[in-house]
N, C-alpha and C positions, 0 to 999 in steps of 0.2 A: 605380746599381743594385747594385754589389757590397756596399754597407752592408747591404743586406736579407739578405746571407749571413753577415755577421759579427755583427750584433746581433740578437738573438732578439726583442726588443721592437719591431722594425719588421716591420710586418705588410704584405708586398709586395702582397697582394691587396687592400688599402686605397689604393694608389696610384692616382690619376687622372692619367693622361697628357693633362694639357691646360695651357695657359698660364697661365690665370688661372682660379681656382674660388672661388666665392663660396658659402658654406654658411652660413646663418642670418648671425650676426655676425662670421663668421671668413672673411677673405680672404686666400688664399694665391697665390703666384706662382712661375713660374721666374725668375730673375734676368734673363734677356735680354728679359723683358717688363715692365720696370719702368715704361714708360709706360702700358701697360695697367693694371697694377697701380695706378699712381697715379690712373688715370682712375675704376677701380673703386671706389677709396676715396673720391674726390671725389664721385662720383655716390652713394656710400652716404650722404654727407652733405648731399646736394641741391645741390652746386654746379653752377652751369651751366659747362660747359666748352667748349661751342661744337661744331663739327663738325670741325675739323682737328686735333684732339688727338692721335689715334692715327696710328700709320703702318701697319705690318703688324698683323694681327689673328690672336690666338693660335688661334682655331678654323680658320685657313687651314693649319696644320701638322698633319702625320700623328703618329701615336702613336710610330713610330720616331723621327721628329724631335725628339720631346719626351722620348726615353730617353737618359740620358748615362751613359757608362762612363768610368772611368779608363784610361789606358793601363796595360799589364801591370807596366811598371815602376814607375809612381806607385802602383797598388795594391799591390804586394809593399812598397814603402816605407812605405805606411800601414800595413799590416800589422806590419811590424817596429817602428813606433813604437808602435803600439797595445799590443804586448807589455809595454812599461814600464808600462802603467796596469792591466793585468790581474792579477788575484790569484789 
C-alpha cells in the first residue's frame, strides 16, 4: 500500500481488496491465490477443473488480511533505491 503514496499514477481508491478479481477480459489476483487465479483463467476458457481444484477461497479473507505493507526498514530501503531513478 505504500506504493500508493510514492507513485501518483496509482489510484488508491481503485484498489479492490479481494484475492481474485475478474472484470471483463481482465483477471487479476494476489500472489498467494495462485491456485484460484489459475482456476479463474481455466474457467474463463471453459476448462473442466472438477471440484477439488481449490483450497482456501479468496472471499473467505477480510480486507485487512488482503492489504499488505512493507516493514519500515524495507520501505525506507525502497525509497532510497527509488531516488536513483527519479529525475
